[in-house]
N, C-alpha and C positions, 0 to 999 in steps of 0.2 A: 621142291619142298618135301621133306620127309613126311610119311604118314603119321597121323596122330596116334598116340598109344593111350591105353587106359591106365587108371591108377594101379590096378593089380599088376599090369605088365611092368610099370615103373618100379613097383615094389620088388619084383623078381630081379630086375636088373640091378637095383641099388642095394639089395639085401637088407633094406629097412622094411618095417611093417607098414601096412596100409595106413594105420593110425598115425604112425610117426611122420610119414610123408604128408598126410593131410594137415597135421598140426604144424609142420615146418612151413608149408606153403601158406598157412594162415598166420604165420609169425606168432604162434603160440609160445608163451613164456616158458613152457615146460621143456622146450627143445633148445639145445645150446646153439649159440651163434655159429659155431663151426659146422655143426650138423645141418643147420638151415642153409648155409652157403653151399654145402656139398649137394644137398637135395635140389635146391633151386637151379644149380648149374646143370645137374643131370636132367631136370625137367625141361630146361631150355634146350639142351643138346638133343633130347629125344622128342621135342615138340609136344610135350604134354601140356594140355590146357584143362583146368578144372571144368567139370560138367555143370554149367550154371543151373540147368533144370533140376538135376539131382540135388545140387546144393540147396536150392530154394525149397524143394520138397522136404528136405531134412530140417531146415531151419524155419520153414513156414514163412520165409521172407524172399521176395524177388529182388530187392534193392532197386526196384523200378517204380516210378510214379507216372501216372497218366496226366495229360493236359488236354482239355477240350476248349478250343477257341472258336468264335463265330466267323472270323474273317481273317485269313492269312495276309491279304493284300493291304489291310490297314496298318500304317506304320506304328500305330499305338500298340497293337498286339505283337508286332515283330519285336518292339523294344521290351515289352513285358516278357516275351519268351526268352530274350537274351538274359534278362535278370534271373528268370527261373533256371535256365541252363547253368549259369554261373554258380548259383547256390547249390543246385543238385549235384553238380560235379564236385564241388568242394566237400560235400558230405558223403561222397562215394556212391551216389545213385545215378541211374540212367533215366531217360524220359521216353515215353511214347506219346507223340502228339497227334491228335485227331482234330479235324476241322468240320464243324457242323454246317458251315455255309448258311447260317441263319435258319437251319431246318431242324424242326423238332424230331423228325424221323431219324436223321443222321446223328443227332445228338444222342438219341435213345440207343442206337446201335453201338455207339462208342461207350456209353455207360454199361451196356450189357457185356461188352468185351472186357472192360475193366473189372466188372463184378465177377468175371469168370475165374479170377485168380491170377491174372498176368501182371497185376500191379499191386503195390502195398497200399495205395491210396491215390486220389486224383484231385487235380485242380480244375475248376471249370468257370468260364464266363458264359452265361446263358445265351442261347440263341434268341433272336427277336420273336420267332414263332412260338417258342416255349413260353416266353414271358407274356406275349399278347394273349395267349389262350389259357394261361395259368396251368400248364401241364407240368406237374412236379412229381408224379407218382414214381417214376423210375429212379430219380435221384434220391427220393426219400426211402425207397425200398433198399437201395444200396447202403445208405446210412444205417438203416435199421438192421441190416445184416452184418454190421460191424466194420464196413469199409470207411476209413477216414476220408473226409471230403473237405476241401476249402474252396469257397467261392471268391472270385475276385472281379472287380469292376461291375459287371452286371450280376446282381444278387437278388435274392427274394427273402422276405421275412417269413415266407411259408415253408422255408427249408431250414432245418435246425442244424446248423454247422458253423464252423469258423468262417469269417468273411474279412476281406481286405479291400478297402475302397478309398475314394476321396469324398469330400463333401460336395457333391455335384450341385446341390441347391445353392450353397454359399458361393461356389466358384462361378456359377453363371450370374448370380446376383452381383458379385463384385465386378465381373466383366461388363455387365450392363451399366452398373453405376459409374464405371470408368468413363463410358461414353457420355452418360448424362452429365457428369461433372465437367466434361469438356464442351458443354452447351449443345449436345445433340438431343433432338426431341423425337424425330420420326425414326425410331429404331426398329428394324425388322429382325425377327428371330427365325432362323431356318434350321431344319433338323431332318436327317434321314433315319433317326433311331427312335421315333415316337413309338410308344408301346413297350419300350424297355424302361426299367427303373431309372437308368442313367438319363435317357432322353426326357422322361417325364420330370425328373427332378431339376434338370437344367432349364426346361421350359418354365417350371414353377418359379425358379430363381429369377429368371428374366421378368416374368409377369409381376412378381413381388416388387422388384426394383421400379418398374414402370408405375405400378399402383401407388407406391409410397411417394414417388417424386412428383407425379402429375395429378394425383388425387382425382382421377377419372376424366380430367380435361383432355388427355391424350390416351387413346385406347391402345392396348398391345396389338401387334401385328405378327401373326405366326403362319409360317408355311411349313407344314410337315409333308414329307414325300417318301415314296418307297424306292424309286430308282431315278437315275440322273437324266434320262430322256424326259421323264415326267417333270422333274425339277426344272429343266431348261425351259420347257413349254410354259409351266406355271409361273416361273419367275419372270419370263419374258412378258407374259400377259400382265402380271402385277406391275412391272415397271412402266408399262404403257400408260397406266392410269393413276399411278401413285408416285410421289416424290419422297424419297427417303434420305436421311443423312447419316445412318448408321446400320450396321449389320452385326448381330451376334449369332454365330453358328455353333451348333452342337458338336461338330467335329471339324477336323482339319480340311478334309476334301471338300465338304460343302461350303466352307468359308472361301476356298480358292475358286470354286465354281462360281459362287455368287459374286465375288469381287471381279473376276474376269468378265462375267456377263454384264455387270454394271458398268465397267469401264468401256465395253463395246457399245453401250448405250449413251456414252458421253460423260459419265461420271468421272471425276478426278479424285484419286485416292492418294493422300488423305485430305486434300483441299476441301472437298464438299461431301465426302463419304468416308467414314471410318469403319474399319472391319476388324473383328476379333473372333478367333475360333478356339478350339481345344486341340491339344497335342503339339508338342514342340518337335515336329518331324522334319523330314527332308523337304517336303513341299513348302512348309511355312518358312523355312530358312531360305529357299531359293525362288519364291514367288516374286513378282514384280508389281508393287513394292513388297518387301518382306512382311510377313503376316505377324501381327501381335497375337499372342496365344495365352491360354491357360496351360501352364506346364504341370502335367499330372505326375511327373517323376516316375515314369512307367517302369524303368529298369529297376529302381528301388522297390517299387510295388511288387514286381515279379520276385525279387529276392525274398521279401518279407512273406509273401504268400507261400513260396516254396519252403522256407524255414519253418513256418507255422505248421505246414502239413507234415514235414519230417519229424517235428517235435511230437505231433500227435501219433505218428506211426511208432516212434521209438519209446514214447512215455508209457509207463505202466499205470499212470494215474488217470482217472476219469474226472475231468473238470468240465464246467459249463462252457459252451462255445463262446468265443469272444469275437467282437467286431472291431477291427483295427481301422481307424480313419486317418489317412495320411494327409498332410497339408498340401495344398496346391499353391501355385505362384504365378502371378501375371508377368509375362515377358513382353515388354513394349518395343515394337519395331515401327517401321514407317507406314504401316497401314492404319495407324491411329494418330490423332493430333497429339497424343501424349507421348509419342515416341521420343527417345532421347539419343 
């Protein structure tokens, strides 16, 4: 491959000015189609590539956005990232993705990186540690310094920016009510994301459905956990002394874990145990039996979050932040009596 040349060197070779070459490569209307074709052909022949750093310094734009997610292994975030990437590419931007791994410290380092000027704005789903401890100083500092930010999924009302979510309370309420309407009474709620707004709202939705339907005659049963070895031990102990006929899980993986463990204890799904979780992912489609879920339309959420951020970046208007709440949908499979 031939050595890359500079804009000035290309100008000497082509006998066009630096300004003309720059405008031609940017498809500026001032330059004729004939001249554009000639300059682009020479640029390709001599392996000229515009200097992205220099261009961003001149325009004050990097055409890059940042993304911070708490967990790359969760299928939910993989699908959100897919939606973000599709929208970003369509608008001519690139992305830098950072993973907080549920750590406030890692999340802070990512925000500091983005606030150093390498992106035009960023998308973030907050880490569990950040939300559990109400640590929002760094993200609020970035916003105060003028960096556009959009939060998605895990958000906080203590951060003043655009947000894209689903109604987690209503989604969990409807999932629980589905089981109640199918004559299930002893329904267990399990969650690995307590302490986050998402986990808290889903637990509230579950509790509200139980309270309304049973008027205190049947108490809510909740197992919150931090890791899966702990969950296995706790759920094992719980099933030794309790009989249940339903499980509502705050995410996909905990639903599968709970269902498999219950089956190993002699439960039959859905004959005497119905199970429903969140996220229409690979696990839910391929579990045995297939899992009923709350579909959060993750890819669409990612697209909307990215589009909202880019609109903020490119708009000259200062408008109040908006919260976009997307509808969710119950997908019924063979893990519930209501499967069709």
